[in-house]
N, C-alpha and C positions, 0 to 999 in steps of 0.2 A: 639793467645790466646786459652787457653784450653777450650774444650767443657764441662769439668767436672763442675757441679754446685758448687758454693762456699759454704763452710761450715758455719754454725752458730758456730763459734769456742767456745764460752763460753758454749752454750748448749751442744755441743758435748763433751766438756771436762767434764761437770757436769754429763752427762749420763754415761760416762766411769767410773768416780769416783764412782757413785752409783752402777754400775755393779760390780766393784771390791769389794766394801764393802759388797754387797749382797752375792756374791759368797763365800767370806771368811766366812761370818756369817753362810750361809747355810751349809757349809762343816764342821763347828766347828773346823776350823784350826786356827793357830796362826799368819797367814800372808802369804806372798808369797815369792818365790825364783825366780830369773830371771838371765839368762845367759847374761853377759855384754860383747858384742863383740866390743864395741867402735863405733858401727854404729848408725845410726839415729833411727832405729826401736827399738832396745833394750834400747837406751837412753831415748826415749820418754816413753816407758813402765815404766822404772824405775822412771822417773819424776812423771808420773801419779799415780803409786803405792804409792809413798811417800806422795803425796798430799791426796790420798784416805785413807791411813791406818796409816800414820806417819812413820818416818824413822826406828823406833824400830821394825816394823813388816815387813820390807823388807830386804831380804838377797840377795846379789849379788855374782855371781861366774864368774871370768874372766879365760878363758881356752885357752890360746894361744898354737899354734903349730909352727913348724919351718917355715910354710908358712904364718903365721899371720903377716901382716905388723906391724913393731914395733910401728908405729903411732897409730894403732888401739888398741894395748895392753895398751899403755899409756892412750889413751882416755877412755878405759873401766875402768881403775883404777881411773882416775881423776873423772869420773862420780860418782863412789861409794864414793870417798872421799869428793867431793863437796856436795853430798846429805847427807853425814854423816851416811850412812848405813854400817852395818857390811858386810864384803865381804871376799872372799878367792880367791887367785890366784893359779890355778893348771895347770901346763904345761902338755899337754897330750901326748907328743911324746914318752915317755917311754911305756905308755899303747899301743899306736898305733904300735910301733915297736915290742912289744911282740905279738900282733895279727899277724902282717906280718911275723914274724919269725916262728910262729906256723903253719900258713896256707901255707906258701911258694907257693903262687899263683902268676901268672903273674900280675903285678900291672898296673892299669890304673888310670889316674887322677880322673875319676868319681867315681870309686869304692873306692879308698882311701879317696877321699873327703867325700863321704857318710859315710864311716867308722868313720871318725873324728866327724861328726855330731852325730852319734849314740853313740860314746864314751862320748861326752859331755852330751847327754841326760841321760845316766846312772848315771853320776856324779851328775847332777842336781836332778834327782829323789832320789838318795841316800840321799842327803842333805834334800830334801823335806820330805822323810819318817822319818829321824832321828829328824827333828825339827818340825814335824807336820805342814808343809807348803803346800800350793798349788803351782804347777808349772805354772808360767805365760809364755805363748807363746809370741813371738814378731813378728808374721807374719802379713802382711797387705793384704788387699783384692786383690791387683794386683798379688802378688806372690802366694797366696792361689789358685786363680782361674786358673792360668796356671801351677800349680804344681811346682813352683820354690822353693822347699824346699825338705829336705830329709825325706821320709816316715820313721816313728819311729826314727827320728833324731830330727832336730829342729822343725819338725811338730808335735812332741809328746808333749802334754801339757794338762793342766786341763782347762785353760781359755785362750781366745785370745782377750785381751782388745782392740787392734787396728785392729781386723780382718775385720771390715767393712769399713776401710779407704783405699782408693787408695793411691799409693805412693805420688801422688800430695797432698792429704789431710794430709798425715803424715808430709810432709815438712811444710805445713801451720800451723798445730797444734804445731809442735815442735818449730817453730819460735815464735808462740804465747806464748809458755811456757818458752821462753828464753833459749832454748837449746844452748850450746856454738857454736859460729859461725864456729869454726874449724871442728865441726862434721857436721853442715849443709852444708858446702862448699865442703867437700871431696866426691869423687865418691863412690857410694854404691858398696860394695864388700864383698864377704863371706870369702875370704882368705883361701879357701879349697885347692888351689894350687897356685903356684907362678904367679904373674902378672895377676890374675883373676879380672875382673870387672863384675858386674851384667849385665850392658847394653850390653856389648860385648857378653856375654854368651847368653842372651835372644835374641839378634839380632836386637834390636832397643832401642830407648830412652824410659825411663819410661813415659815421657810426651805423646808420641805416643801410647805406650802400654795402658796406662790408658784410653785414649779416645776410642780406639778400644774396650776395655773391657766394658766401659760404654755403648757404643752404642749396643754392642752385648748382654750384660747381663741385662741391665736395660731398654733399649729402644726396644729390640727385633728386631733390624734391621738386614737384611741379609747382606752378605759380599759385594755384589755389591753396596748396598746403603752406607755402611760404607766407602768403597774405594772411592766412588764419593764424599761423604761428606768431607773426610779428604784429598782428592786429592793425594792418594797414590796408588801404585800397588796393585791389588787384591791379589797377592801372599803374600804380607805382612799380610793382614787381614786373609787369609786362614791359614797362619802359626800359628797365635795366636789362632784362633778358634780350630785348630787341637790340639794345646797344651791343651786347656781347656777340650776338649773331652777325649783325651788320658790320662789325669792326674786326671780325676774325681774320680777314685778309691782311690786316695791318701787321700781324705777327707771323706771317707765313712768307716763304719764298714765292715769288710770282708764279702762278700756274701756267702750264702750257697744255695744249691738246695733244693727245697721243698720235704719233705718226702711224701710217699704215704701210706695211711692207708687202711685197709680192710673194 
């Protein structure tokens, strides 16, 4: 049984709806645009945005690459069609290949994967600028805390509607909103390279990750206490806390040294 406290699902939903409505109103924009990956996070954000603003004020973009599982691409399109929102499908491989051809650097999965995320970000912001929309992020608390996103890629956005929800919470709220079972049941994956899954890349299940993060960030427990409470090796806890510390810069405005005046 997870140590994560159970959400008040209805109140959490209403608070997120109010948040989305307020941010769109404050910014004098005409709605939001969201990248639809076919995964649970972007699907949940799309569902919430439609309920908050109405389908006419939500624009979706599906941006597959050669490493995107075909199932995910289909799910992203299905979400847009089921919600009745306007959407665009843009394959990014031609843009990616132009980058790679121009730079002619030795390719690594991580560098190319991050480049894909940044290409998607520029497309989303182009549509946001031309349609006077806010860019909605799809990051959850678990991934934000450990830096499991691409800086200036999928981490670039104007609002993060589900940014305070652990992955555990995301699944609970998505189920509450009747997100399709095929999306709830498939393993979370970014599709930035072939056969990638989130949990394999992170090094543990989201269930365990969420509990470590909860005890560390909300209960201020030290790593020895967390390891004992969860009956896991202290190295597992240390790995996650190290990720939190090393990736903190990804969620901050770039730092500058202080000037000295006479």
